[in-house]
PDB file of N, CA, C and O in Angstrom:
ATOM      1  N   MET A   1      79.730  39.039 -19.287  1.00  0.00           N
ATOM      2  CA  MET A   1      79.806  38.546 -17.922  1.00  0.00           C
ATOM      3  C   MET A   1      78.432  38.692 -17.276  1.00  0.00           C
ATOM      4  O   MET A   1      77.818  39.758 -17.334  1.00  0.00           O
ATOM      5  N   ALA A   2      77.965  37.634 -16.672  1.00  0.00           N
ATOM      6  CA  ALA A   2      76.663  37.654 -16.003  1.00  0.00           C
ATOM      7  C   ALA A   2      76.753  38.504 -14.730  1.00  0.00           C
ATOM      8  O   ALA A   2      77.821  38.653 -14.137  1.00  0.00           O
ATOM      9  N   THR A   3      75.603  39.057 -14.326  1.00  0.00           N
ATOM     10  CA  THR A   3      75.562  39.912 -13.151  1.00  0.00           C
ATOM     11  C   THR A   3      76.085  39.198 -11.916  1.00  0.00           C
ATOM     12  O   THR A   3      76.835  39.780 -11.132  1.00  0.00           O
ATOM     13  N   PHE A   4      75.691  37.923 -11.734  1.00  0.00           N
ATOM     14  CA  PHE A   4      76.130  37.210 -10.535  1.00  0.00           C
ATOM     15  C   PHE A   4      77.646  37.086 -10.482  1.00  0.00           C
ATOM     16  O   PHE A   4      78.225  37.027  -9.397  1.00  0.00           O
ATOM     17  N   GLU A   5      78.296  37.045 -11.648  1.00  0.00           N
ATOM     18  CA  GLU A   5      79.753  36.949 -11.663  1.00  0.00           C
ATOM     19  C   GLU A   5      80.394  38.212 -11.112  1.00  0.00           C
ATOM     20  O   GLU A   5      81.433  38.146 -10.456  1.00  0.00           O
ATOM     21  N   LEU A   6      79.783  39.361 -11.372  1.00  0.00           N
ATOM     22  CA  LEU A   6      80.304  40.612 -10.826  1.00  0.00           C
ATOM     23  C   LEU A   6      80.258  40.592  -9.305  1.00  0.00           C
ATOM     24  O   LEU A   6      81.226  40.972  -8.647  1.00  0.00           O
ATOM     25  N   TYR A   7      79.132  40.147  -8.745  1.00  0.00           N
ATOM     26  CA  TYR A   7      78.994  40.089  -7.295  1.00  0.00           C
ATOM     27  C   TYR A   7      79.941  39.060  -6.696  1.00  0.00           C
ATOM     28  O   TYR A   7      80.591  39.329  -5.686  1.00  0.00           O
ATOM     29  N   ARG A   8      80.022  37.901  -7.301  1.00  0.00           N
ATOM     30  CA  ARG A   8      80.853  36.842  -6.728  1.00  0.00           C
ATOM     31  C   ARG A   8      82.338  37.159  -6.831  1.00  0.00           C
ATOM     32  O   ARG A   8      83.131  36.648  -6.040  1.00  0.00           O
ATOM     33  N   ARG A   9      82.728  37.992  -7.788  1.00  0.00           N
ATOM     34  CA  ARG A   9      84.139  38.365  -7.920  1.00  0.00           C
ATOM     35  C   ARG A   9      84.505  39.574  -7.069  1.00  0.00           C
ATOM     36  O   ARG A   9      85.674  39.956  -7.009  1.00  0.00           O
ATOM     37  N   SER A  10      83.525  40.176  -6.415  1.00  0.00           N
ATOM     38  CA  SER A  10      83.823  41.290  -5.509  1.00  0.00           C
ATOM     39  C   SER A  10      84.511  40.731  -4.261  1.00  0.00           C
ATOM     40  O   SER A  10      84.497  39.523  -4.025  1.00  0.00           O
ATOM     41  N   ALA A  11      85.104  41.611  -3.474  1.00  0.00           N
ATOM     42  CA  ALA A  11      85.789  41.169  -2.254  1.00  0.00           C
ATOM     43  C   ALA A  11      84.835  40.426  -1.331  1.00  0.00           C
ATOM     44  O   ALA A  11      85.191  39.396  -0.759  1.00  0.00           O
ATOM     45  N   ILE A  12      83.627  40.948  -1.190  1.00  0.00           N
ATOM     46  CA  ILE A  12      82.658  40.311  -0.304  1.00  0.00           C
ATOM     47  C   ILE A  12      82.199  38.964  -0.860  1.00  0.00           C
ATOM     48  O   ILE A  12      81.993  38.017  -0.100  1.00  0.00           O
ATOM     49  N   GLY A  13      82.039  38.874  -2.169  1.00  0.00           N
ATOM     50  CA  GLY A  13      81.642  37.618  -2.795  1.00  0.00           C
ATOM     51  C   GLY A  13      82.713  36.552  -2.654  1.00  0.00           C
ATOM     52  O   GLY A  13      82.415  35.385  -2.400  1.00  0.00           O
ATOM     53  N   MET A  14      83.962  36.964  -2.822  1.00  0.00           N
ATOM     54  CA  MET A  14      85.075  36.016  -2.671  1.00  0.00           C
ATOM     55  C   MET A  14      85.163  35.515  -1.226  1.00  0.00           C
ATOM     56  O   MET A  14      85.395  34.330  -0.989  1.00  0.00           O
ATOM     57  N   CYS A  15      84.976  36.427  -0.261  1.00  0.00           N
ATOM     58  CA  CYS A  15      85.014  36.025   1.148  1.00  0.00           C
ATOM     59  C   CYS A  15      83.865  35.088   1.486  1.00  0.00           C
ATOM     60  O   CYS A  15      84.044  34.118   2.223  1.00  0.00           O
ATOM     61  N   LEU A  16      82.682  35.377   0.946  1.00  0.00           N
ATOM     62  CA  LEU A  16      81.533  34.505   1.186  1.00  0.00           C
ATOM     63  C   LEU A  16      81.805  33.118   0.619  1.00  0.00           C
ATOM     64  O   LEU A  16      81.566  32.112   1.288  1.00  0.00           O
ATOM     65  N   THR A  17      82.300  33.063  -0.604  1.00  0.00           N
ATOM     66  CA  THR A  17      82.587  31.780  -1.237  1.00  0.00           C
ATOM     67  C   THR A  17      83.631  31.002  -0.444  1.00  0.00           C
ATOM     68  O   THR A  17      83.487  29.797  -0.236  1.00  0.00           O
ATOM     69  N   GLU A  18      84.675  31.686  -0.004  1.00  0.00           N
ATOM     70  CA  GLU A  18      85.722  31.033   0.785  1.00  0.00           C
ATOM     71  C   GLU A  18      85.164  30.493   2.104  1.00  0.00           C
ATOM     72  O   GLU A  18      85.486  29.378   2.514  1.00  0.00           O
ATOM     73  N   THR A  19      84.336  31.284   2.752  1.00  0.00           N
ATOM     74  CA  THR A  19      83.741  30.862   4.026  1.00  0.00           C
ATOM     75  C   THR A  19      82.820  29.666   3.827  1.00  0.00           C
ATOM     76  O   THR A  19      82.852  28.715   4.608  1.00  0.00           O
ATOM     77  N   LEU A  20      81.998  29.715   2.777  1.00  0.00           N
ATOM     78  CA  LEU A  20      81.109  28.580   2.501  1.00  0.00           C
ATOM     79  C   LEU A  20      81.910  27.319   2.203  1.00  0.00           C
ATOM     80  O   LEU A  20      81.546  26.232   2.652  1.00  0.00           O
ATOM     81  N   ASP A  21      83.006  27.457   1.444  1.00  0.00           N
ATOM     82  CA  ASP A  21      83.868  26.299   1.164  1.00  0.00           C
ATOM     83  C   ASP A  21      84.430  25.701   2.447  1.00  0.00           C
ATOM     84  O   ASP A  21      84.460  24.482   2.610  1.00  0.00           O
ATOM     85  N   GLU A  22      84.878  26.573   3.364  1.00  0.00           N
ATOM     86  CA  GLU A  22      85.398  26.085   4.649  1.00  0.00           C
ATOM     87  C   GLU A  22      84.316  25.367   5.442  1.00  0.00           C
ATOM     88  O   GLU A  22      84.570  24.332   6.058  1.00  0.00           O
ATOM     89  N   MET A  23      83.104  25.923   5.423  1.00  0.00           N
ATOM     90  CA  MET A  23      82.002  25.311   6.176  1.00  0.00           C
ATOM     91  C   MET A  23      81.604  23.963   5.579  1.00  0.00           C
ATOM     92  O   MET A  23      81.274  23.034   6.315  1.00  0.00           O
ATOM     93  N   VAL A  24      81.634  23.852   4.256  1.00  0.00           N
ATOM     94  CA  VAL A  24      81.329  22.565   3.616  1.00  0.00           C
ATOM     95  C   VAL A  24      82.437  21.563   3.924  1.00  0.00           C
ATOM     96  O   VAL A  24      82.153  20.402   4.219  1.00  0.00           O
ATOM     97  N   SER A  25      83.698  21.997   3.860  1.00  0.00           N
ATOM     98  CA  SER A  25      84.832  21.105   4.151  1.00  0.00           C
ATOM     99  C   SER A  25      84.801  20.571   5.575  1.00  0.00           C
ATOM    100  O   SER A  25      85.186  19.428   5.826  1.00  0.00           O
ATOM    101  N   SER A  26      84.339  21.407   6.513  1.00  0.00           N
ATOM    102  CA  SER A  26      84.280  20.972   7.913  1.00  0.00           C
ATOM    103  C   SER A  26      82.944  20.311   8.264  1.00  0.00           C
ATOM    104  O   SER A  26      82.684  20.015   9.431  1.00  0.00           O
ATOM    105  N   SER A  27      82.098  20.080   7.254  1.00  0.00           N
ATOM    106  CA  SER A  27      80.778  19.461   7.418  1.00  0.00           C
ATOM    107  C   SER A  27      79.844  20.281   8.315  1.00  0.00           C
ATOM    108  O   SER A  27      78.917  19.734   8.911  1.00  0.00           O
ATOM    109  N   THR A  28      80.088  21.579   8.407  1.00  0.00           N
ATOM    110  CA  THR A  28      79.195  22.466   9.139  1.00  0.00           C
ATOM    111  C   THR A  28      77.977  22.797   8.291  1.00  0.00           C
ATOM    112  O   THR A  28      76.902  23.089   8.815  1.00  0.00           O
ATOM    113  N   LEU A  29      78.154  22.748   6.987  1.00  0.00           N
ATOM    114  CA  LEU A  29      77.114  23.133   6.032  1.00  0.00           C
ATOM    115  C   LEU A  29      77.113  22.134   4.884  1.00  0.00           C
ATOM    116  O   LEU A  29      78.172  21.684   4.446  1.00  0.00           O
ATOM    117  N   SER A  30      75.929  21.788   4.397  1.00  0.00           N
ATOM    118  CA  SER A  30      75.863  20.872   3.260  1.00  0.00           C
ATOM    119  C   SER A  30      76.190  21.638   1.974  1.00  0.00           C
ATOM    120  O   SER A  30      75.962  22.845   1.901  1.00  0.00           O
ATOM    121  N   PRO A  31      76.718  20.953   0.969  1.00  0.00           N
ATOM    122  CA  PRO A  31      77.002  21.622  -0.303  1.00  0.00           C
ATOM    123  C   PRO A  31      75.744  22.233  -0.928  1.00  0.00           C
ATOM    124  O   PRO A  31      75.811  23.298  -1.542  1.00  0.00           O
ATOM    125  N   GLU A  32      74.612  21.568  -0.773  1.00  0.00           N
ATOM    126  CA  GLU A  32      73.362  22.074  -1.337  1.00  0.00           C
ATOM    127  C   GLU A  32      72.967  23.404  -0.693  1.00  0.00           C
ATOM    128  O   GLU A  32      72.533  24.329  -1.380  1.00  0.00           O
ATOM    129  N   LEU A  33      73.121  23.491   0.625  1.00  0.00           N
ATOM    130  CA  LEU A  33      72.775  24.732   1.322  1.00  0.00           C
ATOM    131  C   LEU A  33      73.751  25.853   0.954  1.00  0.00           C
ATOM    132  O   LEU A  33      73.350  27.011   0.834  1.00  0.00           O
ATOM    133  N   ALA A  34      75.014  25.515   0.777  1.00  0.00           N
ATOM    134  CA  ALA A  34      76.002  26.513   0.364  1.00  0.00           C
ATOM    135  C   ALA A  34      75.640  27.101  -0.998  1.00  0.00           C
ATOM    136  O   ALA A  34      75.776  28.305  -1.212  1.00  0.00           O
ATOM    137  N   ILE A  35      75.185  26.262  -1.911  1.00  0.00           N
ATOM    138  CA  ILE A  35      74.758  26.743  -3.234  1.00  0.00           C
ATOM    139  C   ILE A  35      73.543  27.646  -3.104  1.00  0.00           C
ATOM    140  O   ILE A  35      73.456  28.670  -3.780  1.00  0.00           O
ATOM    141  N   GLN A  36      72.604  27.274  -2.239  1.00  0.00           N
ATOM    142  CA  GLN A  36      71.424  28.116  -2.020  1.00  0.00           C
ATOM    143  C   GLN A  36      71.816  29.487  -1.465  1.00  0.00           C
ATOM    144  O   GLN A  36      71.232  30.502  -1.844  1.00  0.00           O
ATOM    145  N   VAL A  37      72.799  29.514  -0.572  1.00  0.00           N
ATOM    146  CA  VAL A  37      73.269  30.788  -0.019  1.00  0.00           C
ATOM    147  C   VAL A  37      73.846  31.654  -1.136  1.00  0.00           C
ATOM    148  O   VAL A  37      73.569  32.852  -1.193  1.00  0.00           O
ATOM    149  N   LEU A  38      74.643  31.060  -2.024  1.00  0.00           N
ATOM    150  CA  LEU A  38      75.209  31.824  -3.139  1.00  0.00           C
ATOM    151  C   LEU A  38      74.134  32.346  -4.088  1.00  0.00           C
ATOM    152  O   LEU A  38      74.228  33.471  -4.578  1.00  0.00           O
ATOM    153  N   VAL A  39      73.121  31.534  -4.344  1.00  0.00           N
ATOM    154  CA  VAL A  39      72.023  31.978  -5.211  1.00  0.00           C
ATOM    155  C   VAL A  39      71.300  33.161  -4.575  1.00  0.00           C
ATOM    156  O   VAL A  39      70.967  34.126  -5.262  1.00  0.00           O
ATOM    157  N   GLN A  40      71.057  33.092  -3.267  1.00  0.00           N
ATOM    158  CA  GLN A  40      70.411  34.205  -2.576  1.00  0.00           C
ATOM    159  C   GLN A  40      71.310  35.436  -2.563  1.00  0.00           C
ATOM    160  O   GLN A  40      70.821  36.560  -2.674  1.00  0.00           O
ATOM    161  N   PHE A  41      72.610  35.237  -2.429  1.00  0.00           N
ATOM    162  CA  PHE A  41      73.563  36.347  -2.484  1.00  0.00           C
ATOM    163  C   PHE A  41      73.470  37.047  -3.840  1.00  0.00           C
ATOM    164  O   PHE A  41      73.526  38.275  -3.920  1.00  0.00           O
ATOM    165  N   ASP A  42      73.329  36.263  -4.891  1.00  0.00           N
ATOM    166  CA  ASP A  42      73.216  36.827  -6.244  1.00  0.00           C
ATOM    167  C   ASP A  42      71.963  37.687  -6.387  1.00  0.00           C
ATOM    168  O   ASP A  42      71.972  38.673  -7.124  1.00  0.00           O
ATOM    169  N   LYS A  43      70.886  37.325  -5.690  1.00  0.00           N
ATOM    170  CA  LYS A  43      69.605  38.031  -5.822  1.00  0.00           C
ATOM    171  C   LYS A  43      69.433  39.161  -4.815  1.00  0.00           C
ATOM    172  O   LYS A  43      68.655  40.085  -5.052  1.00  0.00           O
ATOM    173  N   GLY A  44      70.138  39.099  -3.711  1.00  0.00           N
ATOM    174  CA  GLY A  44      69.879  39.995  -2.588  1.00  0.00           C
ATOM    175  C   GLY A  44      70.242  41.444  -2.835  1.00  0.00           C
ATOM    176  O   GLY A  44      70.930  41.785  -3.797  1.00  0.00           O
ATOM    177  N   HIS A  45      69.753  42.294  -1.930  1.00  0.00           N
ATOM    178  CA  HIS A  45      70.089  43.712  -1.986  1.00  0.00           C
ATOM    179  C   HIS A  45      70.887  44.071  -0.742  1.00  0.00           C
ATOM    180  O   HIS A  45      70.351  44.157   0.363  1.00  0.00           O
ATOM    181  N   LEU A  46      72.160  44.275  -0.948  1.00  0.00           N
ATOM    182  CA  LEU A  46      73.040  44.673   0.141  1.00  0.00           C
ATOM    183  C   LEU A  46      73.119  46.188   0.125  1.00  0.00           C
ATOM    184  O   LEU A  46      73.644  46.780  -0.818  1.00  0.00           O
ATOM    185  N   HIS A  47      72.607  46.803   1.153  1.00  0.00           N
ATOM    186  CA  HIS A  47      72.576  48.268   1.229  1.00  0.00           C
ATOM    187  C   HIS A  47      73.977  48.832   1.457  1.00  0.00           C
ATOM    188  O   HIS A  47      74.407  49.742   0.747  1.00  0.00           O
ATOM    189  N   THR A  48      74.687  48.293   2.447  1.00  0.00           N
ATOM    190  CA  THR A  48      76.009  48.804   2.817  1.00  0.00           C
ATOM    191  C   THR A  48      76.861  47.658   3.338  1.00  0.00           C
ATOM    192  O   THR A  48      76.353  46.748   3.993  1.00  0.00           O
ATOM    193  N   TYR A  49      78.151  47.702   3.048  1.00  0.00           N
ATOM    194  CA  TYR A  49      79.065  46.787   3.727  1.00  0.00           C
ATOM    195  C   TYR A  49      80.374  47.506   4.007  1.00  0.00           C
ATOM    196  O   TYR A  49      80.789  48.401   3.271  1.00  0.00           O
ATOM    197  N   ARG A  50      81.017  47.085   5.100  1.00  0.00           N
ATOM    198  CA  ARG A  50      82.287  47.686   5.524  1.00  0.00           C
ATOM    199  C   ARG A  50      83.207  46.574   6.021  1.00  0.00           C
ATOM    200  O   ARG A  50      82.757  45.545   6.524  1.00  0.00           O
ATOM    201  N   PHE A  51      84.495  46.809   5.866  1.00  0.00           N
ATOM    202  CA  PHE A  51      85.502  45.911   6.423  1.00  0.00           C
ATOM    203  C   PHE A  51      86.537  46.783   7.124  1.00  0.00           C
ATOM    204  O   PHE A  51      87.283  47.517   6.476  1.00  0.00           O
ATOM    205  N   CYS A  52      86.576  46.699   8.439  1.00  0.00           N
ATOM    206  CA  CYS A  52      87.488  47.524   9.220  1.00  0.00           C
ATOM    207  C   CYS A  52      88.012  46.707  10.394  1.00  0.00           C
ATOM    208  O   CYS A  52      87.233  46.077  11.110  1.00  0.00           O
ATOM    209  N   ASP A  53      89.317  46.712  10.595  1.00  0.00           N
ATOM    210  CA  ASP A  53      89.943  45.980  11.702  1.00  0.00           C
ATOM    211  C   ASP A  53      89.519  44.517  11.730  1.00  0.00           C
ATOM    212  O   ASP A  53      89.208  43.972  12.790  1.00  0.00           O
ATOM    213  N   ASN A  54      89.508  43.888  10.562  1.00  0.00           N
ATOM    214  CA  ASN A  54      89.150  42.472  10.414  1.00  0.00           C
ATOM    215  C   ASN A  54      87.726  42.153  10.840  1.00  0.00           C
ATOM    216  O   ASN A  54      87.433  41.017  11.212  1.00  0.00           O
ATOM    217  N   VAL A  55      86.841  43.136  10.792  1.00  0.00           N
ATOM    218  CA  VAL A  55      85.432  42.929  11.119  1.00  0.00           C
ATOM    219  C   VAL A  55      84.586  43.382   9.934  1.00  0.00           C
ATOM    220  O   VAL A  55      84.714  44.511   9.461  1.00  0.00           O
ATOM    221  N   TRP A  56      83.724  42.490   9.464  1.00  0.00           N
ATOM    222  CA  TRP A  56      82.773  42.815   8.401  1.00  0.00           C
ATOM    223  C   TRP A  56      81.475  43.295   9.031  1.00  0.00           C
ATOM    224  O   TRP A  56      81.015  42.736  10.027  1.00  0.00           O
ATOM    225  N   THR A  57      80.888  44.330   8.448  1.00  0.00           N
ATOM    226  CA  THR A  57      79.562  44.796   8.837  1.00  0.00           C
ATOM    227  C   THR A  57      78.718  44.865   7.577  1.00  0.00           C
ATOM    228  O   THR A  57      79.103  45.511   6.602  1.00  0.00           O
ATOM    229  N   PHE A  58      77.577  44.208   7.592  1.00  0.00           N
ATOM    230  CA  PHE A  58      76.662  44.188   6.454  1.00  0.00           C
ATOM    231  C   PHE A  58      75.331  44.779   6.893  1.00  0.00           C
ATOM    232  O   PHE A  58      74.837  44.466   7.976  1.00  0.00           O
ATOM    233  N   ILE A  59      74.757  45.621   6.070  1.00  0.00           N
ATOM    234  CA  ILE A  59      73.413  46.128   6.335  1.00  0.00           C
ATOM    235  C   ILE A  59      72.548  45.732   5.142  1.00  0.00           C
ATOM    236  O   ILE A  59      72.802  46.142   4.009  1.00  0.00           O
ATOM    237  N   LEU A  60      71.533  44.935   5.416  1.00  0.00           N
ATOM    238  CA  LEU A  60      70.621  44.445   4.390  1.00  0.00           C
ATOM    239  C   LEU A  60      69.308  45.196   4.491  1.00  0.00           C
ATOM    240  O   LEU A  60      68.865  45.541   5.587  1.00  0.00           O
ATOM    241  N   GLN A  61      68.689  45.448   3.356  1.00  0.00           N
ATOM    242  CA  GLN A  61      67.357  46.041   3.346  1.00  0.00           C
ATOM    243  C   GLN A  61      66.379  45.049   2.748  1.00  0.00           C
ATOM    244  O   GLN A  61      66.696  44.342   1.790  1.00  0.00           O
ATOM    245  N   ASP A  62      65.184  45.004   3.325  1.00  0.00           N
ATOM    246  CA  ASP A  62      64.112  44.129   2.846  1.00  0.00           C
ATOM    247  C   ASP A  62      64.581  42.688   2.715  1.00  0.00           C
ATOM    248  O   ASP A  62      64.400  42.055   1.675  1.00  0.00           O
ATOM    249  N   ALA A  63      65.188  42.177   3.784  1.00  0.00           N
ATOM    250  CA  ALA A  63      65.701  40.812   3.790  1.00  0.00           C
ATOM    251  C   ALA A  63      64.561  39.822   4.032  1.00  0.00           C
ATOM    252  O   ALA A  63      63.610  40.111   4.759  1.00  0.00           O
ATOM    253  N   LEU A  64      64.675  38.677   3.421  1.00  0.00           N
ATOM    254  CA  LEU A  64      63.703  37.601   3.606  1.00  0.00           C
ATOM    255  C   LEU A  64      64.436  36.413   4.197  1.00  0.00           C
ATOM    256  O   LEU A  64      65.320  35.841   3.560  1.00  0.00           O
ATOM    257  N   PHE A  65      64.067  36.037   5.425  1.00  0.00           N
ATOM    258  CA  PHE A  65      64.645  34.882   6.094  1.00  0.00           C
ATOM    259  C   PHE A  65      63.642  33.742   6.001  1.00  0.00           C
ATOM    260  O   PHE A  65      62.466  33.909   6.323  1.00  0.00           O
ATOM    261  N   LYS A  66      64.122  32.566   5.552  1.00  0.00           N
ATOM    262  CA  LYS A  66      63.233  31.427   5.360  1.00  0.00           C
ATOM    263  C   LYS A  66      63.845  30.167   5.953  1.00  0.00           C
ATOM    264  O   LYS A  66      65.064  30.009   6.006  1.00  0.00           O
ATOM    265  N   ASN A  67      62.971  29.281   6.395  1.00  0.00           N
ATOM    266  CA  ASN A  67      63.341  27.901   6.662  1.00  0.00           C
ATOM    267  C   ASN A  67      62.213  27.035   6.103  1.00  0.00           C
ATOM    268  O   ASN A  67      61.344  27.545   5.396  1.00  0.00           O
ATOM    269  N   GLU A  68      62.210  25.753   6.404  1.00  0.00           N
ATOM    270  CA  GLU A  68      61.200  24.874   5.805  1.00  0.00           C
ATOM    271  C   GLU A  68      59.773  25.260   6.194  1.00  0.00           C
ATOM    272  O   GLU A  68      58.846  25.060   5.409  1.00  0.00           O
ATOM    273  N   ASP A  69      59.585  25.810   7.398  1.00  0.00           N
ATOM    274  CA  ASP A  69      58.246  26.048   7.914  1.00  0.00           C
ATOM    275  C   ASP A  69      57.737  27.472   7.747  1.00  0.00           C
ATOM    276  O   ASP A  69      56.551  27.676   7.487  1.00  0.00           O
ATOM    277  N   THR A  70      58.599  28.444   7.890  1.00  0.00           N
ATOM    278  CA  THR A  70      58.145  29.838   7.905  1.00  0.00           C
ATOM    279  C   THR A  70      59.081  30.734   7.120  1.00  0.00           C
ATOM    280  O   THR A  70      60.178  30.336   6.727  1.00  0.00           O
ATOM    281  N   GLN A  71      58.620  31.953   6.902  1.00  0.00           N
ATOM    282  CA  GLN A  71      59.489  32.978   6.332  1.00  0.00           C
ATOM    283  C   GLN A  71      59.138  34.308   6.977  1.00  0.00           C
ATOM    284  O   GLN A  71      57.994  34.542   7.366  1.00  0.00           O
ATOM    285  N   GLU A  72      60.128  35.166   7.083  1.00  0.00           N
ATOM    286  CA  GLU A  72      59.949  36.443   7.765  1.00  0.00           C
ATOM    287  C   GLU A  72      60.616  37.545   6.946  1.00  0.00           C
ATOM    288  O   GLU A  72      61.799  37.454   6.618  1.00  0.00           O
ATOM    289  N   ASN A  73      59.854  38.583   6.619  1.00  0.00           N
ATOM    290  CA  ASN A  73      60.411  39.762   5.963  1.00  0.00           C
ATOM    291  C   ASN A  73      60.891  40.731   7.033  1.00  0.00           C
ATOM    292  O   ASN A  73      60.171  41.023   7.988  1.00  0.00           O
ATOM    293  N   VAL A  74      62.102  41.224   6.867  1.00  0.00           N
ATOM    294  CA  VAL A  74      62.677  42.166   7.818  1.00  0.00           C
ATOM    295  C   VAL A  74      63.132  43.389   7.039  1.00  0.00           C
ATOM    296  O   VAL A  74      63.858  43.265   6.053  1.00  0.00           O
ATOM    297  N   GLY A  75      62.710  44.567   7.474  1.00  0.00           N
ATOM    298  CA  GLY A  75      63.022  45.797   6.757  1.00  0.00           C
ATOM    299  C   GLY A  75      64.498  46.129   6.714  1.00  0.00           C
ATOM    300  O   GLY A  75      65.007  46.560   5.680  1.00  0.00           O
ATOM    301  N   ARG A  76      65.195  45.932   7.831  1.00  0.00           N
ATOM    302  CA  ARG A  76      66.617  46.274   7.892  1.00  0.00           C
ATOM    303  C   ARG A  76      67.314  45.311   8.847  1.00  0.00           C
ATOM    304  O   ARG A  76      66.836  45.073   9.956  1.00  0.00           O
ATOM    305  N   VAL A  77      68.447  44.758   8.412  1.00  0.00           N
ATOM    306  CA  VAL A  77      69.206  43.801   9.209  1.00  0.00           C
ATOM    307  C   VAL A  77      70.673  44.225   9.212  1.00  0.00           C
ATOM    308  O   VAL A  77      71.231  44.573   8.172  1.00  0.00           O
ATOM    309  N   LYS A  78      71.278  44.192  10.375  1.00  0.00           N
ATOM    310  CA  LYS A  78      72.710  44.470  10.490  1.00  0.00           C
ATOM    311  C   LYS A  78      73.399  43.192  10.936  1.00  0.00           C
ATOM    312  O   LYS A  78      73.026  42.595  11.947  1.00  0.00           O
ATOM    313  N   ILE A  79      74.404  42.776  10.180  1.00  0.00           N
ATOM    314  CA  ILE A  79      75.171  41.576  10.499  1.00  0.00           C
ATOM    315  C   ILE A  79      76.615  42.000  10.718  1.00  0.00           C
ATOM    316  O   ILE A  79      77.196  42.697   9.887  1.00  0.00           O
ATOM    317  N   VAL A  80      77.192  41.580  11.836  1.00  0.00           N
ATOM    318  CA  VAL A  80      78.587  41.867  12.147  1.00  0.00           C
ATOM    319  C   VAL A  80      79.298  40.531  12.248  1.00  0.00           C
ATOM    320  O   VAL A  80      78.852  39.640  12.971  1.00  0.00           O
ATOM    321  N   ALA A  81      80.407  40.386  11.523  1.00  0.00           N
ATOM    322  CA  ALA A  81      81.118  39.112  11.495  1.00  0.00           C
ATOM    323  C   ALA A  81      82.621  39.354  11.540  1.00  0.00           C
ATOM    324  O   ALA A  81      83.121  40.351  11.018  1.00  0.00           O
ATOM    325  N   CYS A  82      83.330  38.427  12.172  1.00  0.00           N
ATOM    326  CA  CYS A  82      84.793  38.497  12.192  1.00  0.00           C
ATOM    327  C   CYS A  82      85.359  37.103  11.966  1.00  0.00           C
ATOM    328  O   CYS A  82      84.642  36.106  12.059  1.00  0.00           O
ATOM    329  N   ASP A  83      86.634  37.047  11.673  1.00  0.00           N
ATOM    330  CA  ASP A  83      87.335  35.792  11.440  1.00  0.00           C
ATOM    331  C   ASP A  83      87.524  35.077  12.769  1.00  0.00           C
ATOM    332  O   ASP A  83      88.186  35.607  13.662  1.00  0.00           O
ATOM    333  N   SER A  84      86.965  33.904  12.916  1.00  0.00           N
ATOM    334  CA  SER A  84      87.041  33.176  14.195  1.00  0.00           C
ATOM    335  C   SER A  84      88.490  32.810  14.547  1.00  0.00           C
ATOM    336  O   SER A  84      88.797  32.602  15.721  1.00  0.00           O
ATOM    337  N   LYS A  85      89.369  32.729  13.568  1.00  0.00           N
ATOM    338  CA  LYS A  85      90.774  32.422  13.851  1.00  0.00           C
ATOM    339  C   LYS A  85      91.414  33.536  14.667  1.00  0.00           C
ATOM    340  O   LYS A  85      92.327  33.286  15.455  1.00  0.00           O
ATOM    341  N   LEU A  86      90.944  34.753  14.485  1.00  0.00           N
ATOM    342  CA  LEU A  86      91.495  35.892  15.223  1.00  0.00           C
ATOM    343  C   LEU A  86      91.071  35.882  16.692  1.00  0.00           C
ATOM    344  O   LEU A  86      91.742  36.478  17.535  1.00  0.00           O
ATOM    345  N   LEU A  87      89.963  35.209  17.000  1.00  0.00           N
ATOM    346  CA  LEU A  87      89.463  35.180  18.371  1.00  0.00           C
ATOM    347  C   LEU A  87      90.344  34.339  19.287  1.00  0.00           C
ATOM    348  O   LEU A  87      90.398  34.582  20.493  1.00  0.00           O
ATOM    349  N   SER A  88      91.033  33.356  18.722  1.00  0.00           N
ATOM    350  CA  SER A  88      91.837  32.451  19.531  1.00  0.00           C
ATOM    351  C   SER A  88      93.257  32.978  19.754  1.00  0.00           C
ATOM    352  O   SER A  88      94.058  32.325  20.423  1.00  0.00           O
ATOM    353  N   GLN A  89      93.570  34.135  19.209  1.00  0.00           N
ATOM    354  CA  GLN A  89      94.940  34.676  19.363  1.00  0.00           C
ATOM    355  C   GLN A  89      95.085  35.446  20.640  1.00  0.00           C
ATOM    356  O   GLN A  89      96.163  35.966  20.928  1.00  0.00           O
TER     357      GLN A  89
END
């Protein structure tokens, strides 16, 4: 089994894949960009992640954010995410 398969089969990998599929289906994200996100997920270093009360918290170390024009190295990034369906209840 390839290393990326281990990450993608983890709970966080499955949730990421499901979310990307939803975003592609709703035309929020192009399929090409979704694939790029998965490739970066395979390479990235996730320091810590938690799932509590339907809220994901991710802490990344040495993250590299890029777009067509620039790129920025960030030593530590905290991302907090929740299911948008829960917000409308």
